[in-house]
C-alpha positions, 0 to 999 in steps of 0.5 A: 556525505553530510546529511540533514533532515526537513520535515512537514505535518506528514512525512519527514525527509532525509535530504543529503548532500553528495558532496562529490558531485554537489547535487541534494537526493530526497527521499522519505526517512519516515512517514508522519502516519496522521490516522494513527496520531493521537495514540501511543503505542506500547509494545514492541518497544526498545527505547525511550529517549528524553527531552529529543526533537522529532527530527531528532527521533528520525535520526535515532531511529535509522540510526538504531538496530531494528527500529522500524518505527517510533511514537513521539509524544510527551510526558503527562503534565509537562513538556518533557517529549518522550520518543520510543522506539518500536521493533516492527511497524504496528498492525493492531490497535488492540493495546494503545491507549489514547494520548491527545500529544502522541504521533506516531512515523514509520522509517521506509526509504522508499514510501511504499507501504504497499502489500504492508500487512494491516488490521483495519484501515487505519494503519494504511496510510494512503488516500484511497487505501484500506486494509484489504485481506490483511494488508493494505491495497488501494480501495479496489477500482484505484490504481495504485501508483509506483512512483508517488505510493498514492492511489490514483481513480485514473492512469494514463500508462498501466504499469506492469504488476498487479495488485489482487483482490481475493474473493472478489469479481465485476459480474457482467464487465468480462470484454475477452474470456480465455479458457486453456490448458495453461499456467495462471501466469499467461493469464497476465501474460495475456492482459499485458499484451492485450493492446497488441494482441487483441485490440484492447486496453486491460486494466483487470485480469479476473481467475475463476478457482473454480472453473478450474477444480472442476474441468480437468487442470484447464483455466479460466480468465477473465480479461477487462479495460474495467475495474470497479470505479467504472463499471455502471452498476457497484452491485456488480462489484461482488465476493465470489458465491456459492461454488464460486472462486473468483479472484481479481487483480488490477494492474498498477500504475505508472504515470497518475499524470490523469 
C-alpha cells in the first residue's frame, strides 16, 4: 500500500492508494490549529528532529509511538526547521511561548474534535466552537455535524446523538414537558421518537435534576424544537438559578446541507 501526503494551510491530508482496486481513500492525518499558530509548546516533548518539512513531521509523528501532536518551527535566527513531537494534545496555554514561525498540529484519523479536553476557546478548532465546561463543543445553538465535524446553525437531518451543556436551560420554550418515574434515558428516547409519537420536531432535551431530587425520584424532562439560536429573546438562555439544576442536550446533525 503506497501512502502519499498532501496538505493545505489548515489541514494535512493523507491519501492512500489501494493497489487491489486502484482507488484512493482520503482522510485527515493532522489538523492544523490556526488559533495556536505563533505559539511554541515545550511540554510533553518526545523528540525533536531538525531540517524536516511539515509533511515529514506528519510522517514521523504518525509512525512514532505515543505521538499525539507536533509543533513545527524554525531555529531562532536561522532557516533550520524543527519538528517537536508531543505525547499529548495541548489543553492549556500556560507554558506556551511566543514564536512567530511556529505552527501546531494534532494527529487525527477522523477529525472529530467534539468533546476533546480544553481550557480555553482557542484550543477548539472549528468555527463557532468553544471550550464549555472543560470540553470542546459547538457554541450553544449550533449543531455539531458528525459528517464534517463543523458547527452548523441549522440542520436538515438530526442524528441520534446529543451534546451536553451542563447547568443551562431555555426559559419559556417548552413544547412538551414529560413527568414520570422512568430513567433519564427515556427522555432522549421520547425526543428521538417525537415526530412520530407527538407530531413535533425535537432539537433539544432539558433535564430538571432539582425536580427529581425533591419529588421522590420522579423525573421531569422538557422537549423543544428550539435551540439557543432560535429563541426570540436571548436572555431566556440562562444558567440555572438558586435552587435549580438544569442541563440541556442538543442533538447532533447527520446532514449539514441546510
